[in-house]
PDB file of N, CA, C and O in Angstrom, chain B, residues numbered from 101:
ATOM      1  N   UNK B 101     241.053 -36.839  15.954  1.00  0.00           N
ATOM      2  CA  UNK B 101     239.910 -36.413  16.730  1.00  0.00           C
ATOM      3  C   UNK B 101     238.643 -36.809  15.976  1.00  0.00           C
ATOM      4  O   UNK B 101     238.530 -36.564  14.775  1.00  0.00           O
ATOM      5  N   UNK B 102     237.717 -37.404  16.660  1.00  0.00           N
ATOM      6  CA  UNK B 102     236.448 -37.800  16.081  1.00  0.00           C
ATOM      7  C   UNK B 102     235.602 -36.544  15.876  1.00  0.00           C
ATOM      8  O   UNK B 102     235.679 -35.593  16.653  1.00  0.00           O
ATOM      9  N   UNK B 103     234.798 -36.560  14.820  1.00  0.00           N
ATOM     10  CA  UNK B 103     233.992 -35.389  14.474  1.00  0.00           C
ATOM     11  C   UNK B 103     233.065 -34.996  15.620  1.00  0.00           C
ATOM     12  O   UNK B 103     232.870 -33.804  15.857  1.00  0.00           O
ATOM     13  N   UNK B 104     232.493 -35.951  16.331  1.00  0.00           N
ATOM     14  CA  UNK B 104     231.595 -35.611  17.439  1.00  0.00           C
ATOM     15  C   UNK B 104     232.353 -34.890  18.557  1.00  0.00           C
ATOM     16  O   UNK B 104     231.809 -33.979  19.181  1.00  0.00           O
ATOM     17  N   UNK B 105     233.582 -35.284  18.813  1.00  0.00           N
ATOM     18  CA  UNK B 105     234.395 -34.599  19.822  1.00  0.00           C
ATOM     19  C   UNK B 105     234.721 -33.183  19.377  1.00  0.00           C
ATOM     20  O   UNK B 105     234.685 -32.243  20.172  1.00  0.00           O
ATOM     21  N   UNK B 106     235.038 -33.043  18.103  1.00  0.00           N
ATOM     22  CA  UNK B 106     235.321 -31.727  17.543  1.00  0.00           C
ATOM     23  C   UNK B 106     234.099 -30.820  17.671  1.00  0.00           C
ATOM     24  O   UNK B 106     234.213 -29.655  18.050  1.00  0.00           O
ATOM     25  N   UNK B 107     232.951 -31.363  17.355  1.00  0.00           N
ATOM     26  CA  UNK B 107     231.703 -30.597  17.442  1.00  0.00           C
ATOM     27  C   UNK B 107     231.417 -30.183  18.891  1.00  0.00           C
ATOM     28  O   UNK B 107     231.042 -29.038  19.142  1.00  0.00           O
ATOM     29  N   UNK B 108     231.589 -31.098  19.835  1.00  0.00           N
ATOM     30  CA  UNK B 108     231.360 -30.786  21.249  1.00  0.00           C
ATOM     31  C   UNK B 108     232.298 -29.681  21.727  1.00  0.00           C
ATOM     32  O   UNK B 108     231.891 -28.799  22.484  1.00  0.00           O
ATOM     33  N   UNK B 109     233.540 -29.731  21.288  1.00  0.00           N
ATOM     34  CA  UNK B 109     234.522 -28.716  21.668  1.00  0.00           C
ATOM     35  C   UNK B 109     234.084 -27.334  21.190  1.00  0.00           C
ATOM     36  O   UNK B 109     234.142 -26.360  21.940  1.00  0.00           O
ATOM     37  N   UNK B 110     233.649 -27.259  19.939  1.00  0.00           N
ATOM     38  CA  UNK B 110     233.224 -25.970  19.400  1.00  0.00           C
ATOM     39  C   UNK B 110     231.901 -25.504  19.996  1.00  0.00           C
ATOM     40  O   UNK B 110     231.705 -24.302  20.176  1.00  0.00           O
ATOM     41  N   UNK B 111     230.994 -26.417  20.304  1.00  0.00           N
ATOM     42  CA  UNK B 111     229.741 -26.040  20.956  1.00  0.00           C
ATOM     43  C   UNK B 111     230.009 -25.471  22.348  1.00  0.00           C
ATOM     44  O   UNK B 111     229.364 -24.511  22.768  1.00  0.00           O
ATOM     45  N   UNK B 112     230.963 -26.070  23.056  1.00  0.00           N
ATOM     46  CA  UNK B 112     231.330 -25.570  24.384  1.00  0.00           C
ATOM     47  C   UNK B 112     231.956 -24.179  24.281  1.00  0.00           C
ATOM     48  O   UNK B 112     231.660 -23.295  25.084  1.00  0.00           O
ATOM     49  N   UNK B 113     232.815 -23.998  23.295  1.00  0.00           N
ATOM     50  CA  UNK B 113     233.458 -22.690  23.097  1.00  0.00           C
ATOM     51  C   UNK B 113     232.416 -21.626  22.764  1.00  0.00           C
ATOM     52  O   UNK B 113     232.464 -20.514  23.289  1.00  0.00           O
ATOM     53  N   UNK B 114     231.464 -21.978  21.879  1.00  0.00           N
ATOM     54  CA  UNK B 114     230.390 -21.046  21.529  1.00  0.00           C
ATOM     55  C   UNK B 114     229.587 -20.665  22.777  1.00  0.00           C
ATOM     56  O   UNK B 114     229.275 -19.492  22.986  1.00  0.00           O
ATOM     57  N   UNK B 115     229.262 -21.647  23.587  1.00  0.00           N
ATOM     58  CA  UNK B 115     228.502 -21.402  24.815  1.00  0.00           C
ATOM     59  C   UNK B 115     229.267 -20.476  25.759  1.00  0.00           C
ATOM     60  O   UNK B 115     228.679 -19.571  26.352  1.00  0.00           O
ATOM     61  N   UNK B 116     230.565 -20.698  25.901  1.00  0.00           N
ATOM     62  CA  UNK B 116     231.384 -19.846  26.767  1.00  0.00           C
ATOM     63  C   UNK B 116     231.404 -18.404  26.260  1.00  0.00           C
ATOM     64  O   UNK B 116     231.324 -17.466  27.053  1.00  0.00           O
ATOM     65  N   UNK B 117     231.510 -18.227  24.953  1.00  0.00           N
ATOM     66  CA  UNK B 117     231.522 -16.872  24.386  1.00  0.00           C
ATOM     67  C   UNK B 117     230.172 -16.176  24.576  1.00  0.00           C
ATOM     68  O   UNK B 117     230.119 -14.982  24.868  1.00  0.00           O
ATOM     69  N   UNK B 118     229.093 -16.923  24.408  1.00  0.00           N
ATOM     70  CA  UNK B 118     227.765 -16.346  24.625  1.00  0.00           C
ATOM     71  C   UNK B 118     227.608 -15.923  26.079  1.00  0.00           C
ATOM     72  O   UNK B 118     227.047 -14.864  26.362  1.00  0.00           O
ATOM     73  N   UNK B 119     228.102 -16.744  27.001  1.00  0.00           N
ATOM     74  CA  UNK B 119     228.033 -16.393  28.424  1.00  0.00           C
ATOM     75  C   UNK B 119     228.811 -15.113  28.723  1.00  0.00           C
ATOM     76  O   UNK B 119     228.386 -14.306  29.550  1.00  0.00           O
ATOM     77  N   UNK B 120     229.941 -14.928  28.056  1.00  0.00           N
ATOM     78  CA  UNK B 120     230.725 -13.700  28.250  1.00  0.00           C
ATOM     79  C   UNK B 120     229.917 -12.490  27.798  1.00  0.00           C
ATOM     80  O   UNK B 120     229.883 -11.469  28.485  1.00  0.00           O
ATOM     81  N   UNK B 121     229.263 -12.606  26.632  1.00  0.00           N
ATOM     82  CA  UNK B 121     228.469 -11.489  26.116  1.00  0.00           C
ATOM     83  C   UNK B 121     227.252 -11.186  26.996  1.00  0.00           C
ATOM     84  O   UNK B 121     226.869 -10.027  27.156  1.00  0.00           O
ATOM     85  N   UNK B 122     226.657 -12.222  27.557  1.00  0.00           N
ATOM     86  CA  UNK B 122     225.444 -12.047  28.360  1.00  0.00           C
ATOM     87  C   UNK B 122     225.723 -11.646  29.805  1.00  0.00           C
ATOM     88  O   UNK B 122     224.796 -11.310  30.541  1.00  0.00           O
ATOM     89  N   UNK B 123     226.979 -11.678  30.217  1.00  0.00           N
ATOM     90  CA  UNK B 123     227.343 -11.321  31.582  1.00  0.00           C
ATOM     91  C   UNK B 123     227.312  -9.797  31.739  1.00  0.00           C
ATOM     92  O   UNK B 123     228.127  -9.098  31.138  1.00  0.00           O
ATOM     93  N   UNK B 124     226.379  -9.283  32.541  1.00  0.00           N
ATOM     94  CA  UNK B 124     226.274  -7.828  32.690  1.00  0.00           C
ATOM     95  C   UNK B 124     227.454  -7.205  33.436  1.00  0.00           C
ATOM     96  O   UNK B 124     227.684  -6.000  33.327  1.00  0.00           O
ATOM     97  N   UNK B 125     228.189  -7.994  34.176  1.00  0.00           N
ATOM     98  CA  UNK B 125     229.326  -7.482  34.939  1.00  0.00           C
ATOM     99  C   UNK B 125     230.590  -7.353  34.090  1.00  0.00           C
ATOM    100  O   UNK B 125     231.573  -6.761  34.533  1.00  0.00           O
ATOM    101  N   UNK B 126     230.573  -7.898  32.885  1.00  0.00           N
ATOM    102  CA  UNK B 126     231.775  -7.918  32.058  1.00  0.00           C
ATOM    103  C   UNK B 126     232.172  -6.519  31.580  1.00  0.00           C
ATOM    104  O   UNK B 126     233.363  -6.220  31.493  1.00  0.00           O
ATOM    105  N   UNK B 127     231.210  -5.665  31.271  1.00  0.00           N
ATOM    106  CA  UNK B 127     231.464  -4.300  30.793  1.00  0.00           C
ATOM    107  C   UNK B 127     232.520  -4.290  29.686  1.00  0.00           C
ATOM    108  O   UNK B 127     233.545  -3.615  29.788  1.00  0.00           O
ATOM    109  N   UNK B 128     232.251  -5.041  28.645  1.00  0.00           N
ATOM    110  CA  UNK B 128     233.182  -5.139  27.521  1.00  0.00           C
ATOM    111  C   UNK B 128     233.072  -3.921  26.614  1.00  0.00           C
ATOM    112  O   UNK B 128     231.992  -3.357  26.438  1.00  0.00           O
ATOM    113  N   UNK B 129     234.186  -3.531  26.050  1.00  0.00           N
ATOM    114  CA  UNK B 129     234.175  -2.453  25.064  1.00  0.00           C
ATOM    115  C   UNK B 129     233.420  -2.946  23.833  1.00  0.00           C
ATOM    116  O   UNK B 129     233.342  -4.147  23.575  1.00  0.00           O
ATOM    117  N   UNK B 130     232.872  -2.009  23.086  1.00  0.00           N
ATOM    118  CA  UNK B 130     232.080  -2.345  21.914  1.00  0.00           C
ATOM    119  C   UNK B 130     232.891  -3.159  20.896  1.00  0.00           C
ATOM    120  O   UNK B 130     232.378  -4.109  20.305  1.00  0.00           O
ATOM    121  N   UNK B 131     234.153  -2.782  20.698  1.00  0.00           N
ATOM    122  CA  UNK B 131     235.001  -3.513  19.742  1.00  0.00           C
ATOM    123  C   UNK B 131     235.180  -4.967  20.174  1.00  0.00           C
ATOM    124  O   UNK B 131     235.156  -5.872  19.341  1.00  0.00           O
ATOM    125  N   UNK B 132     235.356  -5.186  21.465  1.00  0.00           N
ATOM    126  CA  UNK B 132     235.529  -6.542  21.990  1.00  0.00           C
ATOM    127  C   UNK B 132     234.232  -7.341  21.837  1.00  0.00           C
ATOM    128  O   UNK B 132     234.267  -8.532  21.525  1.00  0.00           O
ATOM    129  N   UNK B 133     233.090  -6.686  22.056  1.00  0.00           N
ATOM    130  CA  UNK B 133     231.804  -7.346  21.868  1.00  0.00           C
ATOM    131  C   UNK B 133     231.640  -7.805  20.421  1.00  0.00           C
ATOM    132  O   UNK B 133     231.155  -8.908  20.170  1.00  0.00           O
ATOM    133  N   UNK B 134     232.040  -6.969  19.479  1.00  0.00           N
ATOM    134  CA  UNK B 134     231.938  -7.311  18.066  1.00  0.00           C
ATOM    135  C   UNK B 134     232.870  -8.473  17.714  1.00  0.00           C
ATOM    136  O   UNK B 134     232.512  -9.335  16.911  1.00  0.00           O
ATOM    137  N   UNK B 135     234.060  -8.499  18.310  1.00  0.00           N
ATOM    138  CA  UNK B 135     234.988  -9.609  18.064  1.00  0.00           C
ATOM    139  C   UNK B 135     234.400 -10.927  18.566  1.00  0.00           C
ATOM    140  O   UNK B 135     234.477 -11.952  17.888  1.00  0.00           O
ATOM    141  N   UNK B 136     233.817 -10.887  19.752  1.00  0.00           N
ATOM    142  CA  UNK B 136     233.225 -12.095  20.329  1.00  0.00           C
ATOM    143  C   UNK B 136     232.037 -12.540  19.491  1.00  0.00           C
ATOM    144  O   UNK B 136     231.876 -13.729  19.219  1.00  0.00           O
ATOM    145  N   UNK B 137     231.199 -11.581  19.077  1.00  0.00           N
ATOM    146  CA  UNK B 137     230.044 -11.898  18.248  1.00  0.00           C
ATOM    147  C   UNK B 137     230.512 -12.539  16.933  1.00  0.00           C
ATOM    148  O   UNK B 137     229.924 -13.522  16.482  1.00  0.00           O
ATOM    149  N   UNK B 138     231.552 -11.995  16.326  1.00  0.00           N
ATOM    150  CA  UNK B 138     232.096 -12.560  15.096  1.00  0.00           C
ATOM    151  C   UNK B 138     232.621 -13.969  15.302  1.00  0.00           C
ATOM    152  O   UNK B 138     232.428 -14.834  14.448  1.00  0.00           O
ATOM    153  N   UNK B 139     233.285 -14.210  16.429  1.00  0.00           N
ATOM    154  CA  UNK B 139     233.799 -15.545  16.734  1.00  0.00           C
ATOM    155  C   UNK B 139     232.649 -16.541  16.892  1.00  0.00           C
ATOM    156  O   UNK B 139     232.739 -17.679  16.432  1.00  0.00           O
ATOM    157  N   UNK B 140     231.574 -16.107  17.540  1.00  0.00           N
ATOM    158  CA  UNK B 140     230.400 -16.972  17.702  1.00  0.00           C
ATOM    159  C   UNK B 140     229.830 -17.336  16.337  1.00  0.00           C
ATOM    160  O   UNK B 140     229.502 -18.496  16.083  1.00  0.00           O
ATOM    161  N   UNK B 141     229.713 -16.349  15.467  1.00  0.00           N
ATOM    162  CA  UNK B 141     229.166 -16.596  14.122  1.00  0.00           C
ATOM    163  C   UNK B 141     230.066 -17.542  13.319  1.00  0.00           C
ATOM    164  O   UNK B 141     229.562 -18.390  12.582  1.00  0.00           O
ATOM    165  N   UNK B 142     231.369 -17.411  13.450  1.00  0.00           N
ATOM    166  CA  UNK B 142     232.294 -18.314  12.760  1.00  0.00           C
ATOM    167  C   UNK B 142     232.145 -19.747  13.272  1.00  0.00           C
ATOM    168  O   UNK B 142     232.154 -20.697  12.490  1.00  0.00           O
ATOM    169  N   UNK B 143     232.009 -19.894  14.575  1.00  0.00           N
ATOM    170  CA  UNK B 143     231.820 -21.222  15.166  1.00  0.00           C
ATOM    171  C   UNK B 143     230.510 -21.821  14.685  1.00  0.00           C
ATOM    172  O   UNK B 143     230.455 -23.001  14.336  1.00  0.00           O
ATOM    173  N   UNK B 144     229.446 -21.012  14.664  1.00  0.00           N
ATOM    174  CA  UNK B 144     228.153 -21.507  14.199  1.00  0.00           C
ATOM    175  C   UNK B 144     228.228 -21.931  12.738  1.00  0.00           C
ATOM    176  O   UNK B 144     227.636 -22.942  12.359  1.00  0.00           O
ATOM    177  N   UNK B 145     228.942 -21.179  11.919  1.00  0.00           N
ATOM    178  CA  UNK B 145     229.109 -21.540  10.520  1.00  0.00           C
ATOM    179  C   UNK B 145     229.864 -22.865  10.387  1.00  0.00           C
ATOM    180  O   UNK B 145     229.496 -23.713   9.573  1.00  0.00           O
ATOM    181  N   UNK B 146     230.909 -23.041  11.176  1.00  0.00           N
ATOM    182  CA  UNK B 146     231.676 -24.276  11.160  1.00  0.00           C
ATOM    183  C   UNK B 146     230.812 -25.464  11.587  1.00  0.00           C
ATOM    184  O   UNK B 146     230.889 -26.537  10.989  1.00  0.00           O
ATOM    185  N   UNK B 147     229.985 -25.268  12.627  1.00  0.00           N
ATOM    186  CA  UNK B 147     229.115 -26.342  13.090  1.00  0.00           C
ATOM    187  C   UNK B 147     228.072 -26.707  12.034  1.00  0.00           C
ATOM    188  O   UNK B 147     227.754 -27.882  11.855  1.00  0.00           O
ATOM    189  N   UNK B 148     227.541 -25.705  11.337  1.00  0.00           N
ATOM    190  CA  UNK B 148     226.596 -25.979  10.249  1.00  0.00           C
ATOM    191  C   UNK B 148     227.280 -26.768   9.130  1.00  0.00           C
ATOM    192  O   UNK B 148     226.680 -27.662   8.532  1.00  0.00           O
ATOM    193  N   UNK B 149     228.533 -26.430   8.857  1.00  0.00           N
ATOM    194  CA  UNK B 149     229.284 -27.151   7.831  1.00  0.00           C
ATOM    195  C   UNK B 149     229.474 -28.613   8.234  1.00  0.00           C
ATOM    196  O   UNK B 149     229.311 -29.514   7.412  1.00  0.00           O
ATOM    197  N   UNK B 150     229.817 -28.842   9.498  1.00  0.00           N
ATOM    198  CA  UNK B 150     229.951 -30.221   9.978  1.00  0.00           C
ATOM    199  C   UNK B 150     228.637 -30.986   9.834  1.00  0.00           C
ATOM    200  O   UNK B 150     228.626 -32.137   9.397  1.00  0.00           O
ATOM    201  N   UNK B 151     227.523 -30.334  10.206  1.00  0.00           N
ATOM    202  CA  UNK B 151     226.216 -30.976  10.081  1.00  0.00           C
ATOM    203  C   UNK B 151     225.899 -31.298   8.619  1.00  0.00           C
ATOM    204  O   UNK B 151     225.395 -32.375   8.303  1.00  0.00           O
ATOM    205  N   UNK B 152     226.202 -30.353   7.743  1.00  0.00           N
ATOM    206  CA  UNK B 152     225.947 -30.563   6.310  1.00  0.00           C
ATOM    207  C   UNK B 152     226.756 -31.739   5.775  1.00  0.00           C
ATOM    208  O   UNK B 152     226.227 -32.580   5.049  1.00  0.00           O
ATOM    209  N   UNK B 153     228.030 -31.800   6.132  1.00  0.00           N
ATOM    210  CA  UNK B 153     228.874 -32.897   5.676  1.00  0.00           C
ATOM    211  C   UNK B 153     228.400 -34.236   6.241  1.00  0.00           C
ATOM    212  O   UNK B 153     228.477 -35.268   5.574  1.00  0.00           O
ATOM    213  N   UNK B 154     227.918 -34.201   7.456  1.00  0.00           N
ATOM    214  CA  UNK B 154     227.380 -35.428   8.062  1.00  0.00           C
ATOM    215  C   UNK B 154     226.145 -35.901   7.300  1.00  0.00           C
ATOM    216  O   UNK B 154     225.982 -37.095   7.051  1.00  0.00           O
ATOM    217  N   UNK B 155     225.282 -34.964   6.934  1.00  0.00           N
ATOM    218  CA  UNK B 155     224.099 -35.306   6.147  1.00  0.00           C
ATOM    219  C   UNK B 155     224.492 -35.901   4.801  1.00  0.00           C
ATOM    220  O   UNK B 155     223.900 -36.884   4.358  1.00  0.00           O
ATOM    221  N   UNK B 156     225.489 -35.307   4.151  1.00  0.00           N
ATOM    222  CA  UNK B 156     225.969 -35.852   2.886  1.00  0.00           C
ATOM    223  C   UNK B 156     226.479 -37.273   3.074  1.00  0.00           C
ATOM    224  O   UNK B 156     226.222 -38.156   2.256  1.00  0.00           O
ATOM    225  N   UNK B 157     227.198 -37.473   4.156  1.00  0.00           N
ATOM    226  CA  UNK B 157     227.752 -38.790   4.437  1.00  0.00           C
ATOM    227  C   UNK B 157     226.639 -39.815   4.618  1.00  0.00           C
ATOM    228  O   UNK B 157     226.743 -40.938   4.124  1.00  0.00           O
ATOM    229  N   UNK B 158     225.586 -39.439   5.318  1.00  0.00           N
ATOM    230  CA  UNK B 158     224.495 -40.369   5.583  1.00  0.00           C
ATOM    231  C   UNK B 158     223.645 -40.640   4.346  1.00  0.00           C
ATOM    232  O   UNK B 158     223.231 -41.774   4.107  1.00  0.00           O
ATOM    233  N   UNK B 159     223.389 -39.599   3.565  1.00  0.00           N
ATOM    234  CA  UNK B 159     222.482 -39.742   2.436  1.00  0.00           C
ATOM    235  C   UNK B 159     223.157 -40.163   1.138  1.00  0.00           C
ATOM    236  O   UNK B 159     222.505 -40.741   0.269  1.00  0.00           O
ATOM    237  N   UNK B 160     224.399 -39.896   0.995  1.00  0.00           N
ATOM    238  CA  UNK B 160     225.071 -40.204  -0.264  1.00  0.00           C
ATOM    239  C   UNK B 160     226.171 -41.250  -0.102  1.00  0.00           C
ATOM    240  O   UNK B 160     226.920 -41.514  -1.043  1.00  0.00           O
ATOM    241  N   UNK B 161     226.267 -41.833   1.057  1.00  0.00           N
ATOM    242  CA  UNK B 161     227.285 -42.844   1.335  1.00  0.00           C
ATOM    243  C   UNK B 161     228.689 -42.345   1.004  1.00  0.00           C
ATOM    244  O   UNK B 161     229.519 -43.090   0.483  1.00  0.00           O
ATOM    245  N   UNK B 162     228.938 -41.092   1.308  1.00  0.00           N
ATOM    246  CA  UNK B 162     230.251 -40.498   1.103  1.00  0.00           C
ATOM    247  C   UNK B 162     230.941 -40.462   2.455  1.00  0.00           C
ATOM    248  O   UNK B 162     230.334 -40.053   3.445  1.00  0.00           O
ATOM    249  N   UNK B 163     232.179 -40.876   2.515  1.00  0.00           N
ATOM    250  CA  UNK B 163     232.917 -40.885   3.776  1.00  0.00           C
ATOM    251  C   UNK B 163     233.714 -39.600   3.944  1.00  0.00           C
ATOM    252  O   UNK B 163     234.565 -39.272   3.117  1.00  0.00           O
ATOM    253  N   UNK B 164     233.429 -38.874   5.027  1.00  0.00           N
ATOM    254  CA  UNK B 164     234.216 -37.715   5.429  1.00  0.00           C
ATOM    255  C   UNK B 164     234.758 -38.067   6.803  1.00  0.00           C
ATOM    256  O   UNK B 164     233.993 -38.361   7.722  1.00  0.00           O
ATOM    257  N   UNK B 165     236.076 -38.038   6.944  1.00  0.00           N
ATOM    258  CA  UNK B 165     236.646 -38.434   8.223  1.00  0.00           C
ATOM    259  C   UNK B 165     237.939 -37.682   8.494  1.00  0.00           C
ATOM    260  O   UNK B 165     238.619 -37.210   7.582  1.00  0.00           O
ATOM    261  N   UNK B 166     238.244 -37.591   9.747  1.00  0.00           N
ATOM    262  CA  UNK B 166     239.538 -37.068  10.160  1.00  0.00           C
ATOM    263  C   UNK B 166     240.450 -38.281  10.271  1.00  0.00           C
ATOM    264  O   UNK B 166     240.163 -39.211  11.025  1.00  0.00           O
ATOM    265  N   UNK B 167     241.522 -38.271   9.538  1.00  0.00           N
ATOM    266  CA  UNK B 167     242.378 -39.450   9.553  1.00  0.00           C
ATOM    267  C   UNK B 167     243.833 -39.062   9.377  1.00  0.00           C
ATOM    268  O   UNK B 167     244.155 -37.921   9.047  1.00  0.00           O
ATOM    269  N   UNK B 168     244.690 -40.015   9.599  1.00  0.00           N
ATOM    270  CA  UNK B 168     246.118 -39.845   9.379  1.00  0.00           C
ATOM    271  C   UNK B 168     246.550 -40.576   8.112  1.00  0.00           C
ATOM    272  O   UNK B 168     247.739 -40.823   7.908  1.00  0.00           O
ATOM    273  N   UNK B 169     245.587 -40.920   7.265  1.00  0.00           N
ATOM    274  CA  UNK B 169     245.888 -41.630   6.019  1.00  0.00           C
ATOM    275  C   UNK B 169     246.711 -40.752   5.104  1.00  0.00           C
ATOM    276  O   UNK B 169     246.825 -39.544   5.313  1.00  0.00           O
ATOM    277  N   UNK B 170     247.277 -41.366   4.100  1.00  0.00           N
ATOM    278  CA  UNK B 170     248.050 -40.625   3.116  1.00  0.00           C
ATOM    279  C   UNK B 170     247.152 -39.696   2.315  1.00  0.00           C
ATOM    280  O   UNK B 170     247.595 -38.646   1.852  1.00  0.00           O
ATOM    281  N   UNK B 171     245.886 -40.083   2.151  1.00  0.00           N
ATOM    282  CA  UNK B 171     244.941 -39.270   1.398  1.00  0.00           C
ATOM    283  C   UNK B 171     244.387 -38.189   2.311  1.00  0.00           C
ATOM    284  O   UNK B 171     244.019 -38.457   3.454  1.00  0.00           O
ATOM    285  N   UNK B 172     244.330 -36.979   1.803  1.00  0.00           N
ATOM    286  CA  UNK B 172     243.799 -35.878   2.607  1.00  0.00           C
ATOM    287  C   UNK B 172     242.287 -35.904   2.484  1.00  0.00           C
ATOM    288  O   UNK B 172     241.743 -35.772   1.388  1.00  0.00           O
ATOM    289  N   UNK B 173     241.611 -36.073   3.608  1.00  0.00           N
ATOM    290  CA  UNK B 173     240.151 -36.119   3.597  1.00  0.00           C
ATOM    291  C   UNK B 173     239.580 -34.706   3.559  1.00  0.00           C
ATOM    292  O   UNK B 173     240.291 -33.726   3.778  1.00  0.00           O
ATOM    293  N   UNK B 174     238.307 -34.623   3.283  1.00  0.00           N
ATOM    294  CA  UNK B 174     237.619 -33.333   3.244  1.00  0.00           C
ATOM    295  C   UNK B 174     237.695 -32.653   4.604  1.00  0.00           C
ATOM    296  O   UNK B 174     237.921 -31.445   4.682  1.00  0.00           O
ATOM    297  N   UNK B 175     237.510 -33.417   5.673  1.00  0.00           N
ATOM    298  CA  UNK B 175     237.548 -32.827   7.013  1.00  0.00           C
ATOM    299  C   UNK B 175     238.935 -32.291   7.334  1.00  0.00           C
ATOM    300  O   UNK B 175     239.055 -31.274   8.018  1.00  0.00           O
ATOM    301  N   UNK B 176     239.977 -32.945   6.861  1.00  0.00           N
ATOM    302  CA  UNK B 176     241.329 -32.439   7.087  1.00  0.00           C
ATOM    303  C   UNK B 176     241.521 -31.112   6.381  1.00  0.00           C
ATOM    304  O   UNK B 176     242.138 -30.197   6.926  1.00  0.00           O
ATOM    305  N   UNK B 177     240.993 -31.005   5.167  1.00  0.00           N
ATOM    306  CA  UNK B 177     241.116 -29.746   4.442  1.00  0.00           C
ATOM    307  C   UNK B 177     240.348 -28.640   5.157  1.00  0.00           C
ATOM    308  O   UNK B 177     240.806 -27.498   5.196  1.00  0.00           O
ATOM    309  N   UNK B 178     239.178 -28.969   5.727  1.00  0.00           N
ATOM    310  CA  UNK B 178     238.394 -27.961   6.432  1.00  0.00           C
ATOM    311  C   UNK B 178     239.075 -27.504   7.717  1.00  0.00           C
ATOM    312  O   UNK B 178     239.016 -26.326   8.071  1.00  0.00           O
ATOM    313  N   UNK B 179     239.710 -28.419   8.401  1.00  0.00           N
ATOM    314  CA  UNK B 179     240.313 -28.089   9.699  1.00  0.00           C
ATOM    315  C   UNK B 179     241.782 -27.706   9.585  1.00  0.00           C
ATOM    316  O   UNK B 179     242.436 -27.465  10.599  1.00  0.00           O
ATOM    317  N   UNK B 180     242.303 -27.648   8.380  1.00  0.00           N
ATOM    318  CA  UNK B 180     243.712 -27.336   8.168  1.00  0.00           C
ATOM    319  C   UNK B 180     244.087 -25.987   8.792  1.00  0.00           C
ATOM    320  O   UNK B 180     245.131 -25.866   9.432  1.00  0.00           O
ATOM    321  N   UNK B 181     243.238 -24.985   8.606  1.00  0.00           N
ATOM    322  CA  UNK B 181     243.505 -23.668   9.158  1.00  0.00           C
ATOM    323  C   UNK B 181     243.461 -23.633  10.678  1.00  0.00           C
ATOM    324  O   UNK B 181     244.116 -22.789  11.289  1.00  0.00           O
ATOM    325  N   UNK B 182     242.706 -24.529  11.300  1.00  0.00           N
ATOM    326  CA  UNK B 182     242.590 -24.553  12.761  1.00  0.00           C
ATOM    327  C   UNK B 182     243.872 -25.032  13.418  1.00  0.00           C
ATOM    328  O   UNK B 182     244.171 -24.663  14.554  1.00  0.00           O
ATOM    329  N   UNK B 183     244.627 -25.853  12.704  1.00  0.00           N
ATOM    330  CA  UNK B 183     245.846 -26.409  13.286  1.00  0.00           C
ATOM    331  C   UNK B 183     247.008 -25.448  13.238  1.00  0.00           C
ATOM    332  O   UNK B 183     248.014 -25.672  13.911  1.00  0.00           O
ATOM    333  N   UNK B 184     246.901 -24.381  12.462  1.00  0.00           N
ATOM    334  CA  UNK B 184     248.014 -23.439  12.308  1.00  0.00           C
ATOM    335  C   UNK B 184     248.125 -22.486  13.438  1.00  0.00           C
ATOM    336  O   UNK B 184     249.015 -21.636  13.443  1.00  0.00           O
TER     337      UNK B 184
END
């Protein structure tokens, strides 16, 4: 998966969660609201990390990529938990 596709997927998920919280008809329990808020914050943190790594790649000529190479890339290590 290309990093831009990964980012778009998470941005869409964040948007969907925000829409759930902002929907007045949802009448979510407080615990559920906190879970959704926490998920949004985790997604935002992940997106900031992707942006930071992209900046490093552009400014320091360091390659961060999702690949099937024998070498484990930084992005693979970051997304390892997502695949489980």
